[in-house]
N, C-alpha and C positions, 0 to 999 in steps of 0.2 A: 400379542398386544409387544408393542416395542418398548423396551426399557431405556430409562434415563442412562446415558453414556457416564461410566465411571467419572471421577475426577483424573486429571491428566498427573501422569509420575513424571518425575524428575529427569527422566529420559525423552521426555515427549520431542519429537522432532518437528520440523515443518512441515515433513511428508504426514504427519498423523495430523496435523492441523488443517491440512488439505486433502483429509478424507471424509467424504458425505455420504450420509445414507439416504438412499431413494425410499421415502415414504409411499409415494403414489406417482404417478405421472406429472412431472413439472414441480415436484414437492419434493425437498431434501432437507435434511438436520444434520448439524455439525457436531461431530462424534467427541470431539475434545472439549472438555472444561476443565477448569481450574480456578484455584483462589486467586484474586489480584485486587489488592486495595484500590486501585482506580477503576474507571471506567472502563468497558471493553476497548480494546486497541482498535481504533478505526480502519487501519490497514488491514487487520484480520477479517473482519466482516465485510471488508470490500472484495478482499481476493478470494474468502468464501463464496461471495454472490458471484463473482466473475465464473468461477470454477461452475457452479450451478449451471449458470446460462450458458456455457460453454457444453455442457453435458446434454444440451438440448439442440444443438446443431446438426446439421449434415456432416458428415466426415471431410475432413480436409480444410474446413472453415476455422480461421485463427483470428482472436479478436484485433481490431485495429484502433478503437477507440471505447472509452467509457467515460461516464458521466454521473457521478454519485451525490446524494444528499443524506447528510447524518442529522436526523430527526429527534432522536431520544438517546440518552444513555444507555449503552447496553451493559449486561452484567457478564462477565467473563466465567462466572460459576454457574451459569443456567444454559442449556442447550439452545442454538438460535435455528429457527427455522426458515428457510428459502423457499418463495414461490416465484416461479417463473412464468411470464407469459410471452407465448410467441406471436410477435406482431407481424413479422414478414418474413418469408423466405423467398428471395429472388435467384435469379439466375447465377449471381455472384454474392450478392451480400444477405446477409440474417439479421434482423434486428430483434433484440429481447428486452424485456423488461423484468427487474427482481426487486421483491420486497423482502426485507429481512425482519423477521417478528419474534418478539420475546414476551410472554406474557399476555398474548393477545394483542400487542401494539406494536406497530410499525416503528423499527428502531433506524432503518437505513432504506434508501430505495436507490436502484441503479438503472440506466439504460446502456446497453451494451449493443456495438455492431461487429459483426466478424465479416470477413473476406475470404473468397478463395484467393489464395496468394496468384500474383500476377508477375509475369516479367515487363520490363521498362524501362525508364529512366531511373538514375538513382543519383542524385546529388545532394551533397550535405554541403551546408554554405558556409558554416562557421566549424573551427576546429574546436576538440574539446577543451577545457580549461587546463592550465598547467597546475598540475598537481603532484610532479614528481612520481617516483615508482612506488607502489602500493607496500613493497617489501622494505623500504626505507622509511616508512612513515610510523609514527606511535601507535600502540594498539589501543582501541577503542573498544571499550565493552557496552554493547546495547543491553541495556537491563530488562526490558520486557520482550525483545524478539526471541523466539524459538531458531537454533540453528544458523544464525547470522553471526558472522565475525566481522570486525571492523578495523580500519586504518585511519588515523587524522592525519592528513597533510595540512600544510600551510593554509590559514584561513583568510578567505578574502575580506573580512567586516572583523575591525580590531573591537576589545572591549565587548564582544558578545559573547553571552554566557552560554549560548547553544551553539554547535557547529553548523555550518551550512554547506560544507563540502566534505564528504566522506567517501572514503573505500570501503566496499562492503561485498560480500559473497557468502552463498550457503556453505557450510559446514559438511553438508551431507550431499553425496552425490545424487544428482536428479536425472530421472529418465529423459530419454530423447522425445519430449512431449513439449510442443509448442505452446500449449494451453497451460501447463503447469508452470513453465518458466513465465510466462505472462502472470500467473497469479503471485508468484515469489515476486516478481518485480512490483506487483501493485502491493502487496505485504509490505515492502521496503519503502515503497515510495511515500508513505503518510510518516514517515519516521520522524522528521525535524521541521516539516512545513509549519510557517505559522509560528515559531517558537523563537526566531532569534532576528539579530541584525537591525531591526528598529529599535531606535532610543528606547531602553529600557524594557526591550522585548519580551525577556525571561520573566518578569513580573508582571506583564500586561496581557499578555496572550491568553486565549482561553480555548473553547472547544474548538474541533473542526466544524465548517458548515457544509461544504461541498468540495468536491474533488474530481479533477479530472485528469485522464491519461491518454495520450495518443502513441500507439505502439507502431514504430516505423520499420525496424529491422529485427529479426531474430537475434537473440542474445542468450548467452547461457550464464544462467544467475549463481552455479557453484563455479564459476571464473570470476576474477574481480571486476567490479565493475563502479565506476564513479558517479555519486550522487551529487550534483550541484545546483544550489537553490540561490535564486535572486530575489530580494525584496522589492515588491512593484509599488505598493499602495498600502497607507494606513489612514482611513475615514470613515466616517459615520458607523462607529463602534466595529469595524471590519478590517482586517489586514490580509493582504493579498500576496502571495507568493507564486512564482513561476520556478521551473527546474528543468533540467535534462538528466539522463542516465547514459551512460558512454562505456564501450568495452575499453579494456586497459589499453587496448591498441587504437582508440580513437574512434570507434565506430558509434555513432547517436544511433541508440535503441529504443527509446522514448523521451518522449517531452510530457512533462506534467505542470499542472496549476491548481491551488488550492486557496480556498478562502476560510479564515478562522476569525473567531471573535477577538476584538482586540480592543479593550475597554479600559479605562481608569481602573486600578487596581483597587479593591474593595477586601477589605480583611474578611476571612470566610474560615469556617471551621472544615469546609470541604478540601481534603488531601489534593494535593497538586505534584506532579510527576516530577522526579528529580534528574538533573542531566546526568547523560551518559558520563561514566568514567572512563580514565586513561591510565596506560601503564601494564 
């Protein structure tokens, strides 16, 4: 009988977080659990769901898009089970659906599509944002992320309590595995979406509702990448962001979009995450 994984140690790395135990065919369990005063970080469950889906596709196929919905708050101190459905394997594409379960309830679901890499036209319309060099920017500490360091360039939106443009990279060397790098990118992509730049955004934004990532080109997540977010709309109790992730030399690796709750602030005893710190 499988035992419950032990709590995470302070030396836990992103590689530990992205280690899944295979319980049965198309059934996986996250091995790393730890105490966290907030709900399970959405980027973590999304990255692990992507990894579980990737374990079931034919060799050589890499993710090109994912679309996920956050259904319930997760608990970082409990194991998460991932169940994968194999919708289709074609000549070039594979489609998968994943549900993440805690306590018998679905907390997250995701559709993922994988493709055999192809040669062809390669055009990038817009240049990356002007963010300066990462080694000249102020250090940024990610409070809830394992093995991720950051730098804070000049921000495009004034008077925002949360950054929308950050340099980031993994502090541990990552193997030459495109699926793993896509998972680390997904882990990072949920960091600040929905939390800044709208008037009063830091006080009004809430839980993530849905999240999408499109993987355009392979990029290494143990090199510096620039996460740049743009607020698009706040209406109907929801706020929508879009964004990009570029390499330091300007290659567009991924695009993303996320919707989060965006309601008039009401006093609540539920703890709210604090902004990242600099210095």
